[in-house]
NUDRENDREN-950720 format. One record per residue (C-alpha): residue number from 0; chain; residue in three letters; z, y, x. Coordinates in pm, 1 decimal, padded with zeros to 6 digits. Example, Ala and Ser with C-alpha at 12.3 -4.5 7.8 and 13.67 -1.06 7.14 Angstrom:
! residues 2
    n  chain  res        pz        py        px
    0      A  ALA   00780.0  -00450.0   01230.0
    1      A  SER   00714.0  -00106.0   01367.0
***
This chain:
! residues 261
    n  chain  res        pz        py        px
    0      A  MET   03115.8  -00939.7   01848.8
    1      A  LYS   03140.9  -01069.3   01531.9
    2      A  LEU   02910.5  -01443.6   01390.0
    3      A  HIS   02779.1  -01420.3   01043.8
    4      A  ASN   02654.0  -01789.0   01051.3
    5      A  ALA   02603.8  -01773.1   00674.1
    6      A  SER   02383.8  -01445.5   00702.8
    7      A  ALA   02243.7  -01568.7   01037.4
    8      A  TYR   02307.7  -01249.5   01243.5
    9      A  GLN   02547.6  -01084.1   01483.6
   10      A  GLU   02722.6  -00756.4   01508.2
   11      A  MET   02694.1  -00623.9   01844.0
   12      A  MET   02738.2  -00252.6   01952.0
   13      A  ILE   02404.3  -00170.2   02099.9
   14      A  ASN   02299.8   00179.1   02319.8
   15      A  SER   02059.6   00349.0   02089.9
   16      A  LYS   01818.8   00384.3   02430.6
   17      A  MET   01802.7  -00011.0   02416.6
   18      A  LEU   01676.3  -00019.6   02057.6
   19      A  GLU   01282.8  -00015.2   02017.0
   20      A  VAL   01110.7   00061.6   01721.6
   21      A  PRO   00735.7  -00145.6   01698.5
   22      A  ARG   00543.8   00161.8   01516.1
   23      A  GLY   00276.3  -00006.8   01727.6
   24      A  SER   00254.9  -00314.3   01501.4
   25      A  TYR   00429.3  -00290.0   01164.9
   26      A  GLN   00682.3  -00029.1   01143.4
   27      A  ARG   00615.3   00323.2   00959.7
   28      A  GLU   00596.1   00655.1   01146.2
   29      A  LEU   00942.8   00836.3   01160.0
   30      A  ASN   00998.2   01095.7   00869.5
   31      A  ILE   01204.9   01371.4   01095.1
   32      A  HIS   01300.0   01533.2   00730.7
   33      A  ARG   01441.8   01211.9   00589.8
   34      A  VAL   01628.4   01204.5   00932.6
   35      A  ARG   01786.7   01517.3   00873.1
   36      A  LYS   01867.2   01473.7   00493.9
   37      A  ILE   02093.7   01138.5   00610.8
   38      A  ALA   02225.9   01335.0   00924.9
   39      A  ALA   02289.2   01640.2   00653.6
   40      A  ALA   02492.5   01374.0   00404.0
   41      A  PHE   02639.0   01160.2   00696.9
   42      A  ASP   02966.6   00995.9   00600.6
   43      A  PRO   03055.3   00727.1   00870.6
   44      A  ARG   03198.3   00491.6   00583.0
   45      A  LEU   02886.0   00478.5   00393.3
   46      A  VAL   02661.9   00366.0   00707.6
   47      A  ASN   02419.2   00083.9   00699.6
   48      A  PRO   02406.4  -00128.3   01049.0
   49      A  PRO   02029.7  -00102.9   01121.1
   50      A  LYS   01883.9  -00467.2   01183.8
   51      A  VAL   01783.4  -00585.7   01466.8
   52      A  SER   01554.4  -00860.5   01615.4
   53      A  TYR   01684.9  -00986.6   01947.4
   54      A  ARG   01341.3  -01087.3   02079.7
   55      A  ASN   01198.0  -01217.6   02382.3
   56      A  GLY   01520.8  -01036.4   02575.4
   57      A  ARG   01453.8  -00668.3   02381.8
   58      A  TYR   01623.8  -00564.7   02040.4
   59      A  TYR   01344.1  -00463.6   01819.1
   60      A  VAL   01472.6  -00233.1   01524.0
   61      A  PHE   01300.8  -00339.5   01175.8
   62      A  ASP   01493.2  -00188.2   00913.7
   63      A  GLY   01718.0   00151.3   01024.6
   64      A  GLN   01489.3   00330.9   01263.4
   65      A  HIS   01602.3   00669.0   01043.0
   66      A  THR   01962.1   00570.2   01078.8
   67      A  ILE   01934.1   00539.0   01388.0
   68      A  ALA   01769.3   00894.2   01473.3
   69      A  ALA   02040.9   01089.8   01225.0
   70      A  LEU   02332.6   00893.8   01440.4
   71      A  LYS   02137.4   01045.8   01771.4
   72      A  LEU   02099.9   01363.8   01639.3
   73      A  LEU   02457.0   01433.3   01529.5
   74      A  ASN   02478.8   01308.0   01856.3
   75      A  GLY   02334.9   01639.1   02003.7
   76      A  GLY   02022.2   01379.8   02056.2
   77      A  ASN   02223.9   01198.7   02329.3
   78      A  ASP   02160.9   00793.2   02289.5
   79      A  LEU   02487.6   00646.3   02166.4
   80      A  MET   02644.8   00287.3   02089.4
   81      A  VAL   02499.6   00187.0   01711.0
   82      A  ARG   02700.6  -00088.8   01542.4
   83      A  CYS   02385.0  -00326.9   01426.4
   84      A  HIS   02272.1  -00644.0   01255.7
   85      A  VAL   02120.5  -00859.6   01535.7
   86      A  TYR   01917.8  -01140.6   01432.3
   87      A  ARG   01773.5  -01421.7   01643.8
   88      A  GLY   01516.4  -01654.5   01637.1
   89      A  LEU   01274.2  -01393.5   01454.1
   90      A  SER   00906.3  -01404.3   01524.9
   91      A  GLU   00704.9  -01059.5   01504.0
   92      A  SER   00531.6  -01189.8   01212.7
   93      A  GLU   00860.0  -01258.0   01012.6
   94      A  GLU   01005.9  -00903.6   01134.9
   95      A  ALA   00697.5  -00741.9   00946.5
   96      A  LEU   00738.4  -00958.5   00651.8
   97      A  LEU   01109.6  -00879.8   00669.2
   98      A  PHE   01070.4  -00499.9   00692.5
   99      A  ALA   00781.0  -00510.1   00374.1
  100      A  GLN   01023.7  -00682.8   00180.3
  101      A  GLN   01368.8  -00492.8   00214.5
  102      A  THR   01515.1  -00333.3  -00085.3
  103      A  GLY   01830.6  -00220.2  -00022.8
  104      A  VAL   01905.1   00211.1   00047.4
  105      A  SER   01622.3   00222.1   00262.0
  106      A  ALA   01384.9   00487.5   00164.8
  107      A  LYS   01110.3   00261.6  -00020.2
  108      A  LEU   00763.2   00165.8   00129.2
  109      A  THR   00469.2   00358.4   00035.9
  110      A  PRO   00195.8   00107.4  -00054.1
  111      A  GLY   00022.9   00116.9   00280.4
  112      A  ALA   00296.7   00082.0   00475.6
  113      A  ARG   00403.4  -00252.5   00251.0
  114      A  MET   00058.5  -00381.6   00287.9
  115      A  ARG   00002.8  -00288.1   00630.6
  116      A  ALA   00336.7  -00491.0   00718.4
  117      A  LEU   00273.7  -00773.8   00477.5
  118      A  ILE  -00100.7  -00773.3   00650.3
  119      A  TYR   00063.8  -00802.3   00994.8
  120      A  GLY   00292.9  -01043.6   00929.6
  121      A  GLY   00057.1  -01325.3   00788.4
  122      A  ASP   00096.4  -01304.3   00420.4
  123      A  LEU  -00177.2  -01508.3   00219.6
  124      A  GLU  -00205.8  -01292.1  -00059.8
  125      A  ALA  -00212.3  -00985.3   00154.4
  126      A  MET  -00490.7  -01127.3   00421.8
  127      A  ALA  -00720.2  -01221.7   00109.2
  128      A  PHE  -00693.6  -00855.5  -00045.3
  129      A  LEU  -00812.8  -00707.6   00337.7
  130      A  LYS  -01092.3  -00971.0   00364.4
  131      A  ALA  -01235.8  -00897.7  -00001.3
  132      A  THR  -01163.3  -00538.7   00078.3
  133      A  GLU  -01355.0  -00551.4   00407.6
  134      A  SER  -01656.7  -00805.8   00230.5
  135      A  ALA  -01688.4  -00485.8  -00016.8
  136      A  GLY  -01797.3  -00223.7   00289.1
  137      A  LEU  -01460.4  -00083.0   00216.7
  138      A  CYS  -01151.4  -00027.6   00436.8
  139      A  LEU  -00780.8   00017.3   00331.9
  140      A  ASP  -00632.8   00325.5   00463.3
  141      A  TYR  -00257.6   00269.4   00515.5
  142      A  ALA  -00168.8   00621.0   00582.2
  143      A  GLN  -00339.0   00636.2   00247.8
  144      A  ARG  -00553.4   00982.6   00317.1
  145      A  ARG  -00895.6   00942.0   00109.3
  146      A  GLY  -01209.0   00911.4   00304.4
  147      A  ARG  -01600.4   00794.8   00294.1
  148      A  PHE  -01562.9   00382.2   00280.0
  149      A  ARG  -01101.5   00379.7   00301.2
  150      A  ILE  -00928.1   00324.3  -00012.2
  151      A  ALA  -00663.0   00508.0  -00007.4
  152      A  CYS  -00502.0   00402.1  -00343.6
  153      A  ILE  -00399.2   00059.1  -00183.8
  154      A  GLY  -00133.7  -00006.6  -00482.1
  155      A  THR  -00358.5   00051.4  -00728.4
  156      A  ALA  -00639.9  -00167.7  -00585.9
  157      A  PHE  -00432.1  -00436.7  -00495.3
  158      A  GLU  -00258.4  -00522.2  -00850.1
  159      A  GLU  -00641.6  -00554.4  -00941.3
  160      A  PHE  -00694.0  -00777.4  -00718.6
  161      A  LYS  -00381.3  -00990.0  -00823.2
  162      A  ARG  -00515.6  -00983.7  -01169.4
  163      A  MET  -00859.1  -01015.5  -01165.3
  164      A  GLY  -00889.3  -01252.3  -00814.6
  165      A  PRO  -01110.6  -01203.9  -00497.4
  166      A  ASP  -01456.0  -01235.4  -00650.0
  167      A  LEU  -01491.5  -00981.6  -00955.9
  168      A  TYR  -01282.2  -00757.2  -00717.8
  169      A  LYS  -01504.2  -00760.4  -00445.0
  170      A  GLU  -01779.9  -00736.1  -00723.3
  171      A  ALA  -01629.8  -00431.9  -00880.5
  172      A  LEU  -01578.0  -00227.0  -00523.9
  173      A  SER  -01916.1  -00332.1  -00431.7
  174      A  LEU  -02097.8  -00172.4  -00754.2
  175      A  ILE  -01874.7   00152.2  -00658.8
  176      A  VAL  -02012.1   00100.4  -00292.3
  177      A  ASP  -02346.0   00095.6  -00422.0
  178      A  ALA  -02333.3   00405.4  -00658.7
  179      A  TRP  -02201.5   00647.9  -00417.0
  180      A  ASN  -02233.8   00493.2  -00077.4
  181      A  GLY  -01871.9   00487.9  -00064.4
  182      A  ASP  -01811.0   00883.0  -00140.7
  183      A  SER  -01449.1   00936.2  -00107.1
  184      A  GLU  -01435.1   01091.8  -00451.8
  185      A  SER  -01550.3   00776.6  -00608.1
  186      A  LEU  -01241.5   00561.0  -00473.8
  187      A  ARG  -00955.7   00743.3  -00649.3
  188      A  ALA  -00728.3   00489.5  -00791.7
  189      A  GLU  -00882.7   00570.4  -01156.9
  190      A  THR  -01263.4   00480.5  -01080.0
  191      A  ILE  -01162.2   00165.8  -00911.6
  192      A  GLN  -00929.2   00056.0  -01222.4
  193      A  GLY  -01230.2   00190.0  -01474.8
  194      A  VAL  -01473.7  -00018.5  -01329.9
  195      A  SER  -01304.1  -00285.3  -01237.8
  196      A  ARG  -01169.0  -00361.5  -01590.6
  197      A  PHE  -01537.4  -00280.0  -01710.8
  198      A  VAL  -01623.6  -00564.8  -01497.1
  199      A  GLU  -01356.8  -00789.4  -01613.4
  200      A  LEU  -01422.6  -00717.7  -01971.7
  201      A  TYR  -01775.1  -00739.3  -01995.7
  202      A  HIS  -01878.4  -00951.8  -01727.3
  203      A  GLY  -02156.3  -01206.3  -01794.5
  204      A  GLU  -02298.8  -00947.2  -01996.3
  205      A  TYR  -02340.6  -00605.4  -01826.0
  206      A  ASP  -02649.2  -00538.5  -01606.7
  207      A  PRO  -02508.5  -00489.3  -01267.5
  208      A  ARG  -02854.0  -00266.4  -01200.3
  209      A  ARG  -02816.7  -00053.8  -01500.0
  210      A  LEU  -02426.8  -00022.3  -01394.8
  211      A  ILE  -02530.9   00109.7  -01010.0
  212      A  SER  -02793.3   00325.4  -01165.5
  213      A  ARG  -02617.1   00450.9  -01412.7
  214      A  LEU  -02270.6   00567.1  -01199.8
  215      A  HIS  -02551.5   00680.6  -00973.0
  216      A  ARG  -02666.7   00966.4  -01185.9
  217      A  VAL  -02329.3   01110.3  -01216.4
  218      A  ASP  -02071.0   01292.2  -01032.2
  219      A  PRO  -01805.4   01059.4  -00838.7
  220      A  LEU  -01558.0   01238.7  -00974.5
  221      A  THR  -01694.6   01249.9  -01375.4
  222      A  ILE  -01488.2   00901.6  -01434.2
  223      A  TYR  -01147.5   01064.0  -01322.8
  224      A  ARG  -01165.0   01439.6  -01431.4
  225      A  GLU  -01327.7   01286.9  -01801.1
  226      A  GLY  -01048.9   00981.3  -01831.4
  227      A  ARG  -00805.2   01251.3  -01775.9
  228      A  ALA  -00940.9   01546.9  -02036.8
  229      A  MET  -00885.1   01241.4  -02324.7
  230      A  GLY  -00530.6   01300.0  -02266.8
  231      A  VAL  -00346.2   01036.1  -02463.5
  232      A  ASN  -00636.0   00999.1  -02683.1
  233      A  LEU  -00630.3   00602.2  -02509.6
  234      A  ALA  -00369.4   00479.1  -02324.1
  235      A  GLY  -00345.2   00420.5  -01934.1
  236      A  TYR  -00605.7   00262.5  -01794.5
  237      A  LYS  -00832.0   00259.7  -02093.7
  238      A  LYS  -00956.6   00641.8  -02087.0
  239      A  TYR  -01096.8   00543.9  -01760.8
  240      A  LEU  -01241.4   00200.8  -01901.3
  241      A  TYR  -01392.5   00422.2  -02174.5
  242      A  GLN  -01568.7   00645.6  -01915.4
  243      A  VAL  -01752.0   00366.9  -01706.8
  244      A  TYR  -01869.5   00194.8  -02062.1
  245      A  ALA  -01984.9   00533.4  -02178.6
  246      A  ILE  -02209.6   00572.7  -01880.6
  247      A  TYR  -02346.8   00223.6  -01921.6
  248      A  ASN  -02414.8   00267.5  -02221.2
  249      A  GLY  -02560.9   00634.5  -02251.9
  250      A  SER  -02764.7   00740.1  -02504.5
  251      A  SER  -02995.9   00379.3  -02538.2
  252      A  LYS  -02990.3   00213.7  -02818.1
  253      A  LYS  -03097.2  -00119.2  -02643.9
  254      A  ASN  -02882.5  -00340.8  -02504.1
  255      A  VAL  -02612.3  -00179.6  -02557.2
  256      A  LEU  -02250.7  -00306.8  -02499.5
  257      A  PRO  -01988.1  -00328.8  -02792.6
  258      A  MET  -01645.2  -00158.1  -02735.2
  259      A  LYS  -01417.6  -00474.2  -02699.5
  260      A  PHE  -01081.4  -00200.7  -02576.0
***
């Protein structure tokens, strides 16, 4: 056993049957396709030791579960001794935050998996994002499957939250919910982005009741479809912002908003 003071871990050989993966809290599900891919290209010289937290007498894997599964697969499905980096003194919340922040050769976390871990670990910004989302009557779907009143585009929504702040973010989501009653198609990334940018750009000028009424009259896919159809005529989010702007103004000549983008 080799002690690494600078890195605060011990290198230990541990039987794989003693290694636990906390999937019920912050860890992601095992991806068997990734396990097979690792096993097929296995080179013992390139194996990164799994990172393990020793807590309450048990070994919890917070980075490297797919490596462990691949090693077992190569061993005929049987348990074996695995070289691990063992960290002591971590709380479960700290494990979750380390899992969310992993940047090495591990498979990139989905925005949903990362957000789930950050929230479980008590990250303040992530917790504020969750609170603002839920206060608008919506929930975060960490598996990123669209559904009624469920936000699957967690990465986009979080970026809008960080850019706008909780109040404007909640206002934008509430408008979408009121217009389409949580329809899953209204909670696409493009719609959330378009409405959010409109609310931010025209805050204090637009009439929320008018916007809700105008949005309610159109199919919830309109912003997405019409925006995509614009191609490169407007860059990025502006093509979706334009759809909200056009829906709001309509054909009316009264109280129309000027184009600011």
